[in-house]
GUFI-887875 format. One record per residue: z, y, x of N, C-alpha, C in turn. Coordinates in steps of 0.05 Angstrom, whole numbers, padded with zeros to 5 digits, always signed. Example, Ala and Ser with C-alpha at 12.3 -4.5 7.8 and 13.67 -1.06 7.14 Angstrom:
<nodes>
+00156-00114+00264+00156-00090+00246+00156-00066+00264
+00142-00045+00257+00143-00021+00273+00157+00001+00258
</nodes>
This chain:
<nodes>
-00243-00105+00452-00234-00113+00431-00234-00127+00423
-00219-00144+00410-00206-00172+00403-00225-00183+00379
-00230-00206+00381-00246-00218+00355-00228-00213+00335
-00247-00210+00314-00244-00210+00285-00262-00218+00269
-00255-00221+00247-00276-00236+00222-00267-00222+00193
-00283-00216+00187-00287-00198+00155-00283-00215+00135
-00262-00207+00124-00248-00224+00102-00248-00207+00071
-00261-00228+00050-00260-00209+00021-00241-00231+00008
-00222-00214-00006-00206-00232-00025-00211-00223-00043
-00226-00247-00057-00231-00233-00087-00218-00252-00117
-00209-00230-00130-00204-00245-00169-00217-00246-00179
-00218-00263-00198-00235-00264-00221-00242-00240-00235
-00222-00216-00234-00227-00194-00249-00233-00168-00229
-00229-00178-00201-00226-00147-00186-00230-00165-00151
-00234-00139-00136-00227-00145-00112-00204-00137-00108
-00188-00160-00083-00162-00154-00083-00156-00145-00060
-00177-00152-00035-00172-00137-00011-00195-00139+00007
-00208-00128+00027-00229-00123+00043-00220-00117+00066
-00227-00129+00089-00224-00118+00114-00220-00130+00143
-00217-00126+00159-00220-00142+00184-00196-00154+00191
-00198-00176+00204-00168-00200+00206-00175-00212+00234
-00155-00221+00245-00154-00236+00264-00142-00266+00266
-00131-00264+00243-00128-00296+00224-00121-00288+00197
-00127-00314+00180-00122-00317+00158-00109-00352+00154
-00094-00344+00139-00075-00381+00129-00074-00376+00097
-00087-00400+00092-00089-00409+00064-00080-00433+00056
-00070-00442+00036-00067-00468+00027-00091-00475+00011
-00100-00502+00017-00122-00515+00006-00115-00547-00001
-00131-00554-00017-00123-00585-00028-00123-00605-00003
-00135-00601+00024-00127-00616+00044-00094-00604+00059
-00093-00586+00055-00064-00580+00067-00072-00547+00077
-00058-00535+00087-00055-00507+00106-00076-00508+00118
-00092-00485+00125-00117-00481+00145-00109-00454+00153
-00108-00447+00177-00113-00423+00194-00145-00421+00205
-00152-00393+00194-00178-00392+00203-00181-00366+00215
-00188-00373+00242-00198-00349+00266-00226-00347+00270
-00228-00325+00290-00261-00314+00288-00266-00340+00306
-00288-00343+00303-00314-00367+00312-00297-00399+00302
-00281-00399+00276-00281-00419+00269-00302-00432+00259
-00307-00465+00254-00324-00475+00245-00334-00473+00226
-00351-00469+00206-00365-00465+00177-00344-00484+00166
-00336-00470+00137-00322-00493+00127-00320-00481+00086
-00315-00499+00070-00317-00493+00041-00291-00511+00037
-00270-00502+00019-00257-00516+00016-00246-00499-00014
-00228-00520-00029-00219-00509-00055-00188-00498-00047
-00177-00471-00062-00157-00465-00048-00130-00478-00072
-00114-00482-00065-00086-00490-00079-00069-00464-00090
-00052-00466-00104-00031-00445-00114-00017-00439-00086
-00017-00417-00071+00004-00411-00049-00004-00383-00041
+00015-00375-00025+00010-00350-00005-00014-00352+00008
-00025-00321+00013-00048-00330+00030-00040-00306+00051
-00038-00305+00077-00034-00290+00096-00052-00280+00113
-00053-00250+00119-00072-00246+00133-00066-00224+00151
-00075-00239+00174-00062-00220+00202-00090-00203+00206
-00081-00173+00202-00105-00146+00205-00104-00148+00233
-00133-00135+00238-00140-00126+00264-00122-00104+00274
-00110-00090+00256-00090-00063+00272-00062-00072+00273
-00058-00097+00268-00028-00111+00278-00017-00113+00251
-00024-00106+00223-00013-00112+00205-00016-00138+00188
+00001-00141+00168+00002-00167+00153-00008-00165+00124
-00019-00180+00113-00029-00177+00084-00020-00203+00067
-00002-00201+00050+00008-00231+00038-00007-00227+00009
-00020-00246-00001-00018-00247-00028-00020-00275-00040
-00011-00272-00069-00007-00294-00082-00032-00305-00090
-00041-00332-00085-00071-00343-00096-00063-00358-00117
-00088-00364-00138-00077-00387-00157-00109-00396-00161
-00113-00426-00143-00141-00431-00150-00165-00422-00139
-00187-00434-00136-00207-00421-00126-00215-00430-00102
-00241-00420-00088-00252-00433-00063-00252-00411-00035
-00249-00429-00016-00245-00410+00014-00277-00417+00020
-00293-00397+00038-00312-00403+00042-00320-00393+00072
-00322-00399+00096-00323-00390+00126-00353-00391+00139
-00369-00371+00147-00389-00379+00166-00389-00347+00176
-00404-00353+00203-00412-00324+00212-00388-00312+00217
-00365-00309+00215-00341-00291+00221-00343-00282+00195
-00345-00289+00173-00342-00278+00144-00325-00293+00126
-00303-00290+00121-00283-00306+00104-00284-00296+00077
-00290-00312+00060-00286-00310+00029-00270-00330+00013
-00249-00313+00000-00229-00321-00017-00232-00317-00044
-00238-00330-00056-00251-00332-00092-00229-00347-00100
-00215-00333-00116-00191-00334-00125-00192-00333-00158
-00182-00355-00174-00180-00346-00204-00159-00329-00207
-00141-00328-00189-00118-00305-00195-00105-00300-00175
-00105-00275-00165-00094-00270-00138-00080-00238-00139
-00060-00235-00127-00044-00209-00126-00031-00207-00106
-00033-00176-00092-00020-00175-00070+00003-00175-00076
+00027-00182-00053+00051-00181-00049+00066-00159-00063
+00054-00134-00056+00068-00105-00062+00066-00098-00090
+00047-00111-00107+00040-00113-00136+00059-00135-00150
+00073-00147-00139+00088-00161-00154+00114-00155-00159
+00120-00155-00187+00156-00153-00189+00166-00174-00189
+00194-00170-00164+00201-00194-00157+00220-00202-00187
+00230-00181-00194+00253-00190-00215+00247-00201-00238
+00218-00191-00247+00201-00206-00267+00192-00233-00265
+00182-00238-00239+00183-00263-00225+00199-00278-00233
+00222-00270-00225+00245-00292-00225+00256-00296-00254
+00245-00283-00273+00257-00288-00296+00233-00303-00308
+00209-00302-00295+00187-00321-00306+00198-00351-00299
+00209-00348-00266+00214-00378-00252+00230-00392-00275
+00254-00374-00284+00277-00386-00292+00263-00400-00326
+00246-00387-00336+00246-00393-00365+00227-00412-00364
+00209-00411-00351+00194-00439-00333+00205-00468-00327
+00235-00467-00316+00248-00479-00311+00263-00494-00338
+00269-00478-00351+00284-00482-00379+00268-00496-00397
+00240-00488-00397+00225-00498-00414+00195-00530-00403
+00218-00528-00376+00200-00551-00362+00173-00548-00353
+00162-00525-00352+00136-00528-00350+00124-00522-00324
+00115-00546-00311+00113-00544-00282+00091-00529-00267
+00071-00522-00291+00052-00500-00277+00060-00470-00276
+00079-00467-00296+00091-00441-00294+00108-00438-00274
+00125-00457-00272+00141-00461-00238+00127-00451-00225
+00108-00459-00214+00096-00469-00196+00081-00440-00184
+00068-00426-00215+00056-00396-00203+00075-00375-00201
+00104-00381-00207+00127-00366-00209+00141-00364-00184
+00137-00394-00173+00148-00389-00143+00130-00385-00120
+00107-00396-00123+00084-00379-00105+00089-00345-00104
+00087-00337-00135+00088-00310-00131+00116-00296-00116
+00136-00310-00120+00161-00300-00107+00160-00308-00079
+00147-00325-00072+00151-00333-00045+00132-00305-00030
+00103-00302-00036+00086-00278-00025+00103-00253-00022
+00121-00248-00044+00132-00229-00051+00155-00220-00026
+00162-00242-00024+00193-00240-00009+00183-00248+00018
+00160-00259+00026+00148-00262+00060+00136-00238+00069
+00131-00216+00051+00115-00193+00054+00140-00168+00062
+00159-00178+00058+00176-00156+00054+00196-00157+00079
</nodes>
């Protein structure tokens, strides 16, 4: 049996995903980080960006995450996000409209959120 870690992806309003994984890649304030079983304990601040989870059964889960914290110890990884949504929950056309509106209004925060949502949604397809 391959080594695995238990992952909990939680947003402020709900548990987004929970399960076993072999690799999780997330964006932190220090840059992108990959966490595998046996990784050194860590605590970091999440940046807006896609989170990719390679599941133990060979699948891939992608989520758009906006802010929060990442914590890892004893092969348990917690991603505590301000906002998180799974790629399959994202309406691509709506995210594209939000990106265009944010560009027109020169709203950098809204642009970043819409861009992250689009990258997550398209990378999972």
